C-alpha positions as CSV (number, residue, x, y, z in Angstrom):
1,G,13.0,11.7,5.8
2,G,13.0,15.4,5.5
3,H,16.3,16.1,3.7
4,P,15.8,18.1,0.5
5,Y,18.0,15.7,-1.5
6,E,16.2,12.5,-0.5
7,R,16.4,10.0,-3.4
8,F,15.4,6.5,-4.2
9,L,18.0,4.1,-3.0
10,V,18.4,0.5,-4.2
11,V,20.7,-1.9,-2.4
12,R,21.4,-5.4,-3.6
13,Y,22.8,-8.2,-1.3
14,S,24.4,-11.5,-2.1
15,G,23.0,-14.7,-0.5
16,D,25.5,-14.4,2.4
17,G,24.3,-10.9,3.3
18,K,27.2,-9.0,1.8
19,L,26.7,-6.1,-0.6
20,D,26.6,-7.6,-4.2
21,T,29.4,-5.7,-5.8
22,H,29.9,-8.5,-8.4
23,N,26.5,-8.4,-10.1
24,F,25.1,-5.0,-9.1
25,T,28.0,-3.1,-10.8
26,Y,26.2,0.0,-12.0
27,G,25.7,1.3,-8.5
28,H,27.4,4.0,-6.6
29,E,31.2,3.4,-7.2
30,E,30.3,-0.2,-7.9
31,N,29.5,-0.7,-4.2
32,G,26.3,-2.7,-4.6
33,Y,23.9,0.1,-4.3
34,R,22.7,3.1,-6.4
35,Y,20.5,6.2,-6.2
36,V,17.8,7.2,-8.6
37,D,17.0,10.9,-9.1
38,F,13.8,12.3,-10.4
39,N,14.6,15.9,-9.5
40,S,17.9,16.6,-7.9
41,Q,16.6,19.6,-6.0
42,K,13.5,18.1,-4.4
43,P,12.9,15.0,-2.1
44,E,11.8,11.6,-3.4
45,R,10.6,8.7,-1.3
46,E,10.4,5.1,-2.2
47,Y,8.0,2.7,-0.4
48,D,8.0,-0.6,-2.2
49,V,10.2,-2.6,-4.6
50,V,9.4,-5.7,-6.7
51,V,11.7,-7.8,-8.9
52,G,9.7,-8.5,-12.1
53,Q,10.3,-10.4,-15.4
54,E,13.9,-10.8,-16.6
55,G,15.2,-9.6,-13.2
56,R,14.0,-6.1,-13.7
57,I,13.8,-4.1,-10.5
58,V,10.7,-1.9,-10.1
59,I,10.6,0.8,-7.4
60,G,7.5,2.7,-6.4
61,G,6.9,5.8,-4.3
62,C,6.5,9.5,-4.7
63,A,8.4,12.6,-5.8
64,R,7.9,16.2,-5.0
65,V,7.3,18.4,-8.0
66,G,6.3,21.7,-6.4
67,D,6.3,23.5,-3.1
68,D,4.1,20.8,-1.5
69,D,2.9,18.8,-4.5
70,W,3.8,15.1,-4.5
71,R,3.2,12.7,-7.4
72,F,3.3,8.9,-7.9
73,A,6.9,8.0,-9.0
74,L,8.1,4.8,-10.6
75,A,11.6,3.7,-11.7
76,R,12.8,0.5,-13.3
77,L,16.4,-0.9,-13.3
78,H,18.2,-3.7,-15.0
79,S,19.5,-6.4,-12.7
80,D,22.9,-4.8,-12.7
81,G,21.5,-1.4,-11.6
82,R,21.3,0.4,-14.9
83,L,18.2,2.5,-15.5
84,D,16.0,0.5,-17.9
85,T,15.4,2.9,-20.9
86,G,12.7,0.5,-22.1
87,F,10.6,2.0,-19.3
88,D,9.3,5.5,-20.3
89,E,12.6,6.0,-22.3
90,D,14.6,7.1,-19.3
91,G,13.7,4.4,-16.7
92,K,11.6,6.8,-14.7
93,E,7.9,7.9,-14.6
94,I,6.0,10.5,-12.6
95,T,2.1,10.4,-12.7
96,N,-0.2,13.3,-12.0
97,F,-3.8,12.5,-11.0
98,S,-4.8,16.2,-11.3
99,T,-7.6,16.0,-8.8
100,T,-5.5,15.9,-5.7
101,F,-2.5,17.9,-4.6
102,K,-0.4,15.4,-2.7
103,E,-0.3,11.8,-4.1
104,I,1.8,9.2,-2.2
105,G,2.4,5.8,-3.9
106,H,2.8,3.0,-1.3
107,G,2.0,-0.5,-2.6
108,L,3.4,-2.0,-5.8
109,V,2.8,-5.2,-7.7
110,V,4.0,-6.6,-11.1
111,T,1.4,-8.9,-12.7
112,E,2.1,-12.1,-14.7
113,D,1.1,-10.3,-17.9
114,R,3.7,-7.6,-17.3
115,K,1.5,-4.8,-15.9
116,I,2.6,-2.6,-13.1
117,I,0.1,-1.4,-10.4
118,L,0.9,1.3,-7.9
119,V,-1.6,2.3,-5.2
120,G,-1.7,4.9,-2.5
121,E,-3.6,8.0,-1.6
122,G,-4.1,11.6,-2.7
123,W,-4.9,14.5,-0.4
124,V,-7.7,17.0,-1.0
125,E,-7.9,20.2,1.1
126,E,-10.7,20.2,3.6
127,R,-11.7,23.8,4.2
128,E,-13.9,23.2,7.2
129,H,-10.9,21.7,9.1
130,N,-7.9,24.0,8.5
131,T,-5.3,21.5,9.8
132,Y,-6.8,18.4,8.2
133,H,-6.8,17.0,4.7
134,R,-9.1,14.5,3.2
135,A,-7.5,11.3,1.9
136,R,-8.7,9.7,-1.4
137,L,-7.8,6.3,-2.7
138,C,-5.5,6.5,-5.8
139,L,-4.6,3.7,-8.2
140,A,-2.5,3.7,-11.4
141,K,-1.8,0.8,-13.8
142,Y,1.0,0.9,-16.3
143,N,2.1,-1.1,-19.3
144,W,5.6,-2.7,-19.2
145,D,6.9,0.2,-21.3
146,G,5.9,2.7,-18.6
147,T,2.8,4.1,-20.4
148,L,-0.5,4.2,-18.5
149,D,-2.7,1.2,-19.3
150,E,-5.8,2.8,-20.8
151,T,-7.8,-0.4,-20.5
152,W,-7.8,0.3,-16.8
153,S,-10.5,2.8,-15.8
154,T,-10.3,4.5,-19.3
155,D,-7.0,6.3,-18.7
156,G,-4.9,4.0,-16.5
157,K,-5.7,6.1,-13.3
158,S,-8.5,5.9,-10.8
159,V,-9.4,8.2,-8.0
160,P,-12.7,6.9,-6.7
161,Q,-14.7,9.0,-4.2
162,I,-13.5,6.7,-1.4
163,S,-11.8,8.0,1.8
164,A,-9.0,5.6,2.5
165,L,-5.3,5.2,3.0
166,A,-3.9,2.5,0.6
167,K,-0.7,0.9,1.6
168,A,-0.5,-2.5,-0.2
169,V,-1.8,-4.3,-3.3
170,A,-2.0,-7.9,-4.4
171,V,-3.4,-9.7,-7.5
172,D,-5.2,-13.1,-7.5
173,E,-5.2,-15.8,-10.2
174,H,-8.2,-14.1,-11.9
175,G,-6.4,-10.8,-12.3
176,R,-8.5,-9.2,-9.6
177,V,-6.7,-6.4,-7.7
178,Y,-6.8,-6.2,-3.9
179,V,-6.0,-2.8,-2.4
180,G,-5.5,-2.8,1.4
181,G,-5.0,-0.1,4.0
182,T,-7.1,2.0,6.4
183,R,-10.8,2.4,5.7
184,G,-13.6,4.6,6.9
185,A,-16.7,6.2,5.5
186,D,-15.0,9.6,6.2
187,V,-11.2,9.5,6.8
188,L,-9.9,12.9,7.9
189,V,-6.2,13.0,8.6
190,R,-4.1,15.2,10.8
191,E,-0.3,14.7,10.7
192,G,-0.8,11.4,9.0
193,Y,-3.1,9.8,11.6
194,P,-6.8,9.1,10.7
195,R,-9.5,10.4,13.0
196,A,-12.6,8.5,14.1
197,V,-14.7,7.2,11.2
198,T,-17.9,5.2,10.7
199,A,-17.9,2.0,8.7
200,V,-19.7,-1.4,8.6
201,V,-18.0,-4.8,8.9
202,T,-19.4,-8.0,7.4
203,N,-19.6,-10.6,10.1
204,P,-19.1,-14.3,9.2
205,D,-22.9,-14.8,9.3
206,G,-23.4,-12.0,6.8
207,S,-24.7,-9.5,9.2
208,G,-23.2,-6.0,9.7
209,S,-21.6,-4.3,12.7
210,S,-20.7,-0.7,13.0
211,C,-17.3,0.7,13.8
212,N,-16.6,4.4,14.6
213,V,-12.8,4.3,14.6
214,P,-10.2,3.8,11.8
215,V,-10.2,0.2,10.6
216,I,-8.1,-2.0,8.4
217,G,-9.7,-3.3,5.3
218,F,-9.5,-3.8,1.5
219,F,-11.2,-3.1,-1.8
220,R,-11.2,-5.4,-4.8
221,Y,-11.2,-4.4,-8.5
222,D,-11.5,-6.5,-11.7
223,S,-8.8,-6.4,-14.4
224,D,-10.5,-3.4,-16.1
225,G,-10.5,-1.2,-13.0
226,N,-14.1,-1.7,-11.9
227,R,-14.7,-2.1,-8.1
228,D,-16.3,-5.3,-7.0
229,M,-19.5,-4.2,-5.3
230,E,-20.4,-7.7,-4.3
231,L,-17.4,-7.8,-1.9
232,G,-18.3,-7.5,1.8
233,R,-20.7,-4.6,2.2
234,D,-20.9,-1.9,-0.5
235,G,-17.7,-3.1,-2.2
236,Y,-15.2,-3.2,0.7
237,A,-14.3,-5.6,3.5
238,I,-13.0,-4.4,6.9
239,A,-12.3,-5.7,10.4
240,C,-13.5,-4.1,13.6
241,L,-11.3,-5.2,16.5
242,H,-12.8,-6.3,19.8
243,G,-13.4,-3.3,22.0
244,N,-13.7,-0.9,19.0
245,R,-9.9,-0.4,18.9
246,L,-8.3,1.8,16.3
247,A,-6.3,0.0,13.6
248,H,-4.2,1.0,10.5
249,G,-3.4,-1.5,7.7
250,T,0.1,-1.6,6.3
251,D,0.5,-4.9,4.3
252,L,-1.8,-7.3,2.5
253,M,-1.2,-10.8,1.1
254,L,-3.3,-13.6,-0.4
255,D,-2.8,-17.2,1.0
256,D,-2.7,-20.3,-1.3
257,D,-6.5,-20.4,-1.3
258,G,-6.8,-16.7,-2.3
259,R,-8.0,-15.5,1.1
260,P,-6.8,-12.0,2.0
261,L,-4.6,-11.5,5.1
262,M,-3.8,-8.0,6.4
263,A,-1.3,-6.8,8.9
264,G,-1.0,-3.5,10.7
265,Y,-1.1,-1.9,14.1
266,G,-3.7,-0.6,16.4
267,R,-4.4,0.8,19.9
268,R,-7.2,0.7,22.4
269,G,-8.3,4.3,21.8
270,E,-7.2,7.7,20.7
271,D,-5.6,8.4,24.0
272,S,-3.6,5.2,24.2
273,D,0.2,5.5,24.2
274,Y,1.0,1.9,23.1
275,Q,0.4,0.4,19.7
276,R,0.1,-3.3,19.1
277,F,0.4,-5.8,16.2
278,V,-2.9,-6.4,14.3
279,L,-3.8,-9.2,11.9
280,A,-7.1,-9.9,10.1
281,K,-8.1,-12.5,7.6
282,W,-11.2,-12.8,5.3
283,D,-12.7,-15.4,3.0
284,R,-13.1,-14.6,-0.7
285,R,-16.5,-13.0,-0.2
286,G,-15.1,-10.5,2.3
287,R,-16.4,-12.1,5.4
288,L,-14.0,-12.5,8.4
289,D,-12.4,-16.0,8.4
290,T,-13.7,-17.8,11.5
291,Q,-10.8,-20.3,11.2
292,F,-8.4,-17.6,12.1
293,G,-7.6,-15.4,15.0
294,F,-8.7,-14.8,18.6
295,N,-11.8,-16.8,19.6
296,N,-12.4,-17.5,15.8
297,T,-13.1,-13.8,15.2
298,G,-10.8,-13.6,12.1
299,T,-8.6,-11.0,13.9
300,V,-5.6,-10.9,16.1
301,F,-4.7,-8.0,18.4
302,T,-1.5,-8.7,20.4
303,K,-1.5,-7.8,24.0
304,D,2.1,-7.1,25.0
305,P,4.4,-8.8,22.4
306,F,7.5,-7.3,24.0
307,P,8.2,-6.8,27.7
308,D,9.2,-3.1,27.6
309,K,5.6,-2.0,26.7
310,S,6.8,0.0,23.7
311,S,4.7,0.7,20.7
312,N,5.0,-2.0,18.0
313,V,4.1,-1.5,14.3
314,I,4.0,-4.2,11.6
315,R,5.2,-2.7,8.2
316,A,5.6,-5.9,6.2
317,M,4.9,-9.7,6.4
318,T,5.3,-12.9,4.4
319,F,4.2,-16.5,4.5
320,D,6.6,-19.4,5.2
321,N,6.5,-22.7,3.3
322,Q,3.9,-24.1,5.7
323,G,1.4,-21.2,5.2
């Protein structure tokens, strides 16, 4: 990061781990990889990639369009690395939400009905805290041709008045959209790290518990872009770790029964030097899953996964064939 000519980079490997120079022939000098430029004079950063229908490769992230203005960015390639001109005519799309000045796309999913959803956060200046910016949840839904899906939240874009950092997205069999990341009633961020917040977690018995630190959690939307207010408490589900530990969500998946599982990292307090792996699991109603985690709490906070006491951060996860 930081180089003025950062670009999206796509690398394709064969099953034996070697660069795929046979099938990915439209890459850099036919070496199995290629760059995608949105603006050759400003940096662009990719954060997620999905292989969709017909082997199309969809890449999501952000591109800088001004001195410090970032926008959601998407690109789509054919399986051989060519830009797909059936996507916004040139294979690339930049989306401006207008209400925020720095919009970072993180989580990407391609649905079975050929829709593309990119989620992340936008930043709004916070005048009372000169070095802080307020994070707002940002979501965009696209048709397969790269146009915004106007059946989603009237114009294909949504910036609800929710302070959150969105890092991952998943879609269930009913077309409902799960958006996961870091949640609080008031997320203020300095240099990318959320400060203390206040939020309420739904316990397995339906009661609520208060957290005053950043917490991992998720929101759920229907296929039209309406937030599910019956989920958890007030339309969101979170997990407060034992001891009121800080936690930041980085990835989200649904198991075979449609129960959300989130991964991330956390620490014991703001002054702690070491970060640890964090997992949390909920049922479909947004209550923590008592069949999972430490002492059936629905959460896992690893103690010292590695002997060198270094900080450990989960960025991605997957299920094996045994769940």
